[in-house]
Structures are given as C-alpha cells and as structure tokens.
BALOBA-1460 file (C-alpha; in Angstrom, 3 decimals):
// residues 175
<rec num="1" residu="x" x="-52.320" y="-119.671" z="25.616"/>
<rec num="2" residu="x" x="-50.752" y="-119.392" z="29.039"/>
<rec num="3" residu="x" x="-49.614" y="-122.020" z="31.543"/>
<rec num="4" residu="x" x="-48.348" y="-121.981" z="35.105"/>
<rec num="5" residu="x" x="-45.066" y="-123.579" z="36.148"/>
<rec num="6" residu="x" x="-44.782" y="-124.534" z="39.802"/>
<rec num="7" residu="x" x="-41.126" y="-125.313" z="40.314"/>
<rec num="8" residu="x" x="-39.778" y="-127.662" z="42.998"/>
<rec num="9" residu="x" x="-42.678" y="-127.369" z="45.463"/>
<rec num="10" residu="x" x="-41.433" y="-130.540" z="47.121"/>
<rec num="11" residu="x" x="-41.271" y="-131.745" z="50.718"/>
<rec num="12" residu="x" x="-37.467" y="-131.489" z="50.869"/>
<rec num="13" residu="x" x="-37.705" y="-127.751" z="50.177"/>
<rec num="14" residu="x" x="-41.111" y="-126.643" z="51.492"/>
<rec num="15" residu="x" x="-40.524" y="-128.360" z="54.854"/>
<rec num="16" residu="x" x="-37.057" y="-126.775" z="55.207"/>
<rec num="17" residu="x" x="-38.462" y="-123.662" z="56.901"/>
<rec num="18" residu="x" x="-41.709" y="-121.704" z="57.183"/>
<rec num="19" residu="x" x="-42.820" y="-121.142" z="53.598"/>
<rec num="20" residu="x" x="-46.501" y="-120.793" z="54.479"/>
<rec num="21" residu="x" x="-46.776" y="-117.338" z="52.863"/>
<rec num="22" residu="x" x="-45.137" y="-118.473" z="49.625"/>
<rec num="23" residu="x" x="-47.154" y="-121.703" z="49.458"/>
<rec num="24" residu="x" x="-50.364" y="-119.742" z="50.071"/>
<rec num="25" residu="x" x="-49.590" y="-117.359" z="47.198"/>
<rec num="26" residu="x" x="-48.609" y="-120.228" z="44.898"/>
<rec num="27" residu="x" x="-51.910" y="-121.921" z="45.715"/>
<rec num="28" residu="x" x="-53.858" y="-118.730" z="44.929"/>
<rec num="29" residu="x" x="-52.108" y="-118.448" z="41.549"/>
<rec num="30" residu="x" x="-52.843" y="-122.124" z="40.866"/>
<rec num="31" residu="x" x="-56.505" y="-121.585" z="41.718"/>
<rec num="32" residu="x" x="-56.691" y="-118.635" z="39.298"/>
<rec num="33" residu="x" x="-55.295" y="-120.851" z="36.521"/>
<rec num="34" residu="x" x="-57.662" y="-123.681" z="37.422"/>
<rec num="35" residu="x" x="-60.633" y="-121.274" z="37.354"/>
<rec num="36" residu="x" x="-59.770" y="-120.523" z="33.708"/>
<rec num="37" residu="x" x="-59.082" y="-124.204" z="32.904"/>
<rec num="38" residu="x" x="-55.459" y="-123.344" z="32.128"/>
<rec num="39" residu="x" x="-52.684" y="-125.930" z="32.606"/>
<rec num="40" residu="x" x="-50.679" y="-126.161" z="35.807"/>
<rec num="41" residu="x" x="-47.341" y="-127.885" z="35.323"/>
<rec num="42" residu="x" x="-45.248" y="-128.974" z="38.288"/>
<rec num="43" residu="x" x="-41.516" y="-129.342" z="37.840"/>
<rec num="44" residu="x" x="-39.884" y="-131.774" z="40.241"/>
<rec num="45" residu="x" x="-36.153" y="-131.752" z="40.983"/>
<rec num="46" residu="x" x="-34.769" y="-135.247" z="41.533"/>
<rec num="47" residu="x" x="-31.258" y="-135.993" z="42.722"/>
<rec num="48" residu="x" x="-29.269" y="-139.222" z="42.578"/>
<rec num="49" residu="x" x="-27.294" y="-138.489" z="45.764"/>
<rec num="50" residu="x" x="-28.772" y="-140.392" z="48.715"/>
<rec num="51" residu="x" x="-28.001" y="-137.580" z="51.171"/>
<rec num="52" residu="x" x="-29.961" y="-135.022" z="49.109"/>
<rec num="53" residu="x" x="-33.303" y="-133.841" z="50.515"/>
<rec num="54" residu="x" x="-34.608" y="-134.364" z="46.944"/>
<rec num="55" residu="x" x="-33.236" y="-137.876" z="46.501"/>
<rec num="56" residu="x" x="-35.255" y="-139.643" z="43.815"/>
<rec num="57" residu="x" x="-37.866" y="-141.897" z="45.395"/>
<rec num="58" residu="x" x="-37.616" y="-140.339" z="48.865"/>
<rec num="59" residu="x" x="-40.463" y="-138.506" z="50.577"/>
<rec num="60" residu="x" x="-38.380" y="-135.331" z="50.241"/>
<rec num="61" residu="x" x="-38.659" y="-135.525" z="46.454"/>
<rec num="62" residu="x" x="-42.467" y="-135.851" z="46.587"/>
<rec num="63" residu="x" x="-44.591" y="-132.842" z="45.700"/>
<rec num="64" residu="x" x="-45.797" y="-131.058" z="48.818"/>
<rec num="65" residu="x" x="-49.170" y="-132.435" z="49.930"/>
<rec num="66" residu="x" x="-50.794" y="-128.991" z="50.066"/>
<rec num="67" residu="x" x="-50.263" y="-128.500" z="46.316"/>
<rec num="68" residu="x" x="-49.821" y="-131.920" z="44.720"/>
<rec num="69" residu="x" x="-53.482" y="-132.463" z="43.802"/>
<rec num="70" residu="x" x="-53.406" y="-129.401" z="41.534"/>
<rec num="71" residu="x" x="-50.854" y="-130.828" z="39.099"/>
<rec num="72" residu="x" x="-52.052" y="-131.364" z="35.540"/>
<rec num="73" residu="x" x="-48.536" y="-132.473" z="34.596"/>
<rec num="74" residu="x" x="-45.493" y="-133.447" z="36.666"/>
<rec num="75" residu="x" x="-42.138" y="-133.327" z="34.918"/>
<rec num="76" residu="x" x="-38.863" y="-134.387" z="36.513"/>
<rec num="77" residu="x" x="-35.649" y="-132.443" z="36.075"/>
<rec num="78" residu="x" x="-32.070" y="-132.746" z="37.287"/>
<rec num="79" residu="x" x="-30.769" y="-129.212" z="36.699"/>
<rec num="80" residu="x" x="-31.904" y="-125.683" z="37.592"/>
<rec num="81" residu="x" x="-33.446" y="-125.294" z="34.115"/>
<rec num="82" residu="x" x="-36.867" y="-126.851" z="33.710"/>
<rec num="83" residu="x" x="-36.123" y="-127.203" z="29.987"/>
<rec num="84" residu="x" x="-32.757" y="-128.988" z="30.004"/>
<rec num="85" residu="x" x="-33.176" y="-132.708" z="29.185"/>
<rec num="86" residu="x" x="-36.872" y="-132.708" z="30.154"/>
<rec num="87" residu="x" x="-40.176" y="-133.146" z="28.353"/>
<rec num="88" residu="x" x="-41.329" y="-129.610" z="29.193"/>
<rec num="89" residu="x" x="-40.945" y="-128.219" z="25.661"/>
<rec num="90" residu="x" x="-42.932" y="-131.138" z="24.224"/>
<rec num="91" residu="x" x="-45.759" y="-130.608" z="26.712"/>
<rec num="92" residu="x" x="-45.850" y="-126.847" z="26.052"/>
<rec num="93" residu="x" x="-45.897" y="-127.394" z="22.283"/>
<rec num="94" residu="x" x="-48.712" y="-129.938" z="22.584"/>
<rec num="95" residu="x" x="-50.740" y="-127.451" z="24.642"/>
<rec num="96" residu="x" x="-50.008" y="-124.470" z="22.345"/>
<rec num="97" residu="x" x="-48.468" y="-122.471" z="25.186"/>
<rec num="98" residu="x" x="-46.811" y="-119.146" z="24.375"/>
<rec num="99" residu="x" x="-46.881" y="-117.480" z="27.822"/>
<rec num="100" residu="x" x="-45.410" y="-119.034" z="30.978"/>
<rec num="101" residu="x" x="-45.950" y="-117.867" z="34.532"/>
<rec num="102" residu="x" x="-43.192" y="-118.911" z="36.939"/>
<rec num="103" residu="x" x="-43.655" y="-119.678" z="40.656"/>
<rec num="104" residu="x" x="-41.973" y="-122.051" z="43.094"/>
<rec num="105" residu="x" x="-38.567" y="-122.702" z="44.641"/>
<rec num="106" residu="x" x="-35.602" y="-121.768" z="44.761"/>
<rec num="107" residu="x" x="-35.939" y="-118.207" z="43.482"/>
<rec num="108" residu="x" x="-32.304" y="-117.647" z="42.544"/>
<rec num="109" residu="x" x="-31.737" y="-121.046" z="40.971"/>
<rec num="110" residu="x" x="-34.520" y="-123.044" z="39.386"/>
<rec num="111" residu="x" x="-37.057" y="-120.217" z="39.092"/>
<rec num="112" residu="x" x="-34.607" y="-117.722" z="37.618"/>
<rec num="113" residu="x" x="-32.892" y="-120.259" z="35.316"/>
<rec num="114" residu="x" x="-36.260" y="-121.463" z="34.041"/>
<rec num="115" residu="x" x="-37.548" y="-117.925" z="33.416"/>
<rec num="116" residu="x" x="-34.441" y="-117.078" z="31.384"/>
<rec num="117" residu="x" x="-34.514" y="-120.400" z="29.506"/>
<rec num="118" residu="x" x="-38.199" y="-119.862" z="28.675"/>
<rec num="119" residu="x" x="-37.484" y="-116.398" z="27.289"/>
<rec num="120" residu="x" x="-34.584" y="-117.825" z="25.248"/>
<rec num="121" residu="x" x="-37.054" y="-120.289" z="23.714"/>
<rec num="122" residu="x" x="-39.438" y="-117.532" z="22.640"/>
<rec num="123" residu="x" x="-42.030" y="-117.648" z="25.410"/>
<rec num="124" residu="x" x="-43.506" y="-114.580" z="27.022"/>
<rec num="125" residu="x" x="-42.525" y="-114.972" z="30.687"/>
<rec num="126" residu="x" x="-44.184" y="-113.618" z="33.825"/>
<rec num="127" residu="x" x="-42.267" y="-114.172" z="37.066"/>
<rec num="128" residu="x" x="-44.448" y="-113.842" z="40.181"/>
<rec num="129" residu="x" x="-41.761" y="-112.728" z="42.616"/>
<rec num="130" residu="x" x="-43.530" y="-113.209" z="45.955"/>
<rec num="131" residu="x" x="-44.861" y="-116.602" z="44.830"/>
<rec num="132" residu="x" x="-41.270" y="-117.850" z="44.848"/>
<rec num="133" residu="x" x="-39.088" y="-118.708" z="47.820"/>
<rec num="134" residu="x" x="-35.621" y="-119.907" z="48.680"/>
<rec num="135" residu="x" x="-34.004" y="-121.994" z="51.389"/>
<rec num="136" residu="x" x="-30.910" y="-119.798" z="51.162"/>
<rec num="137" residu="x" x="-30.181" y="-116.735" z="53.246"/>
<rec num="138" residu="x" x="-27.963" y="-113.698" z="52.892"/>
<rec num="139" residu="x" x="-25.251" y="-115.558" z="54.849"/>
<rec num="140" residu="x" x="-24.822" y="-118.169" z="52.103"/>
<rec num="141" residu="x" x="-23.926" y="-115.382" z="49.700"/>
<rec num="142" residu="x" x="-21.882" y="-113.390" z="52.239"/>
<rec num="143" residu="x" x="-24.019" y="-110.348" z="51.431"/>
<rec num="144" residu="x" x="-25.507" y="-108.868" z="54.616"/>
<rec num="145" residu="x" x="-28.978" y="-107.456" z="54.056"/>
<rec num="146" residu="x" x="-29.510" y="-109.254" z="50.741"/>
<rec num="147" residu="x" x="-33.160" y="-109.918" z="49.951"/>
<rec num="148" residu="x" x="-32.628" y="-112.732" z="47.453"/>
<rec num="149" residu="x" x="-36.150" y="-112.726" z="46.066"/>
<rec num="150" residu="x" x="-36.169" y="-108.941" z="45.574"/>
<rec num="151" residu="x" x="-32.698" y="-109.005" z="44.021"/>
<rec num="152" residu="x" x="-33.672" y="-111.669" z="41.471"/>
<rec num="153" residu="x" x="-36.972" y="-109.960" z="40.708"/>
<rec num="154" residu="x" x="-35.239" y="-106.626" z="40.177"/>
<rec num="155" residu="x" x="-32.551" y="-108.127" z="37.932"/>
<rec num="156" residu="x" x="-35.159" y="-109.919" z="35.816"/>
<rec num="157" residu="x" x="-37.317" y="-106.780" z="35.658"/>
<rec num="158" residu="x" x="-34.382" y="-104.675" z="34.480"/>
<rec num="159" residu="x" x="-33.931" y="-106.979" z="31.495"/>
<rec num="160" residu="x" x="-37.157" y="-105.555" z="30.045"/>
<rec num="161" residu="x" x="-37.846" y="-108.994" z="28.562"/>
<rec num="162" residu="x" x="-39.269" y="-110.860" z="31.565"/>
<rec num="163" residu="x" x="-42.351" y="-109.455" z="33.248"/>
<rec num="164" residu="x" x="-41.963" y="-109.410" z="37.035"/>
<rec num="165" residu="x" x="-45.116" y="-109.185" z="39.106"/>
<rec num="166" residu="x" x="-46.029" y="-109.539" z="42.733"/>
<rec num="167" residu="x" x="-49.181" y="-111.464" z="43.585"/>
<rec num="168" residu="x" x="-51.320" y="-108.327" z="43.884"/>
<rec num="169" residu="x" x="-50.294" y="-107.230" z="40.375"/>
<rec num="170" residu="x" x="-51.073" y="-110.709" z="39.046"/>
<rec num="171" residu="x" x="-54.462" y="-110.584" z="40.738"/>
<rec num="172" residu="x" x="-55.208" y="-107.186" z="39.167"/>
<rec num="173" residu="x" x="-54.378" y="-108.539" z="35.701"/>
<rec num="174" residu="x" x="-56.747" y="-111.472" z="36.233"/>
<rec num="175" residu="x" x="-59.755" y="-109.253" z="37.005"/>
C-alpha cells in the first residue's frame, strides 16, 4: 500500500516566500490520496533554538493552515531524515506501507534525505519534484543559475532507484 509524506509544510517555511504554486500542487496530491482513502502523513520539523522559525511550540512550527486539516498523522522530527529517531517506521509498518510518495519542504534537505532513507529501508519511493520547494536560492550555494529542485530531482532520478515525477506525471499515473 502507498502513503504520502508531506514534509515540513509549516508556517516558518511556507510563509518565508511565495510558495503558492508548491502548496497548490501538494494539496492536489493530498486530495488524490484522500480520494483513494490512502494515508497522508505530515512530518513536522521542531527546533529547540528560540531564534529558529521552527522553534517547538511557536506558530512557525505549526503546520500551515491551508494543509493542516488533511493530516492523518503528524510526526515530529529534529533532523533532515523523517526516519531518524521518529515514530515514522512504526506508523508505516502498522499501515502496511511499501510505497512512499515524497512532497514538501526543503527539497535539498528534508525531502531528499527522507527519500534516500526510505529507499535504504526497502520502500519504493516516488519523489514529486514540483510538489517540493526550498527557502534557499542559488546564492546560498554560490552556484549561479542553480535550480535546486531540478538538480535534486535529476540526481535522484539518475540513481535509478527513486522514481522522480512531476505533478503531471503523477496525475497521469492516478488515472
């Protein structure tokens, strides 16, 4: 059975800049899973540093209002991997999940780390590239012209072990 992971769709990230396109695509993927009565699991990054936009207990760490009502499960994490020191594996085992779809934020950290960690644990993984987003820009990486989302999607695709889709491809598979 398949499940959807929505990673770090929290106020401290989603309100950082205009992520309306990404949030819209994430919501469409969620709705496709809901239409099939498949589980939607939200991962929530929580930080202990008070100056973090994801400080535990702050409004920044809350799931974004536009998506929060869709959550069947909400699991907290403190690292880029949704599996490390979390209850995610237990929840997936309980639900008999063998195929994970990955969406959310930040593409090059939590989404990528989680996709790789899921593959390492034996799950089939589908990464919906344009249903991920990042607060970072090419300047942070000192790589002019870098399209972070495309770079991560291409690297994961080239592994031949993680399926990388854009939303339109996902939609075609669901028909």
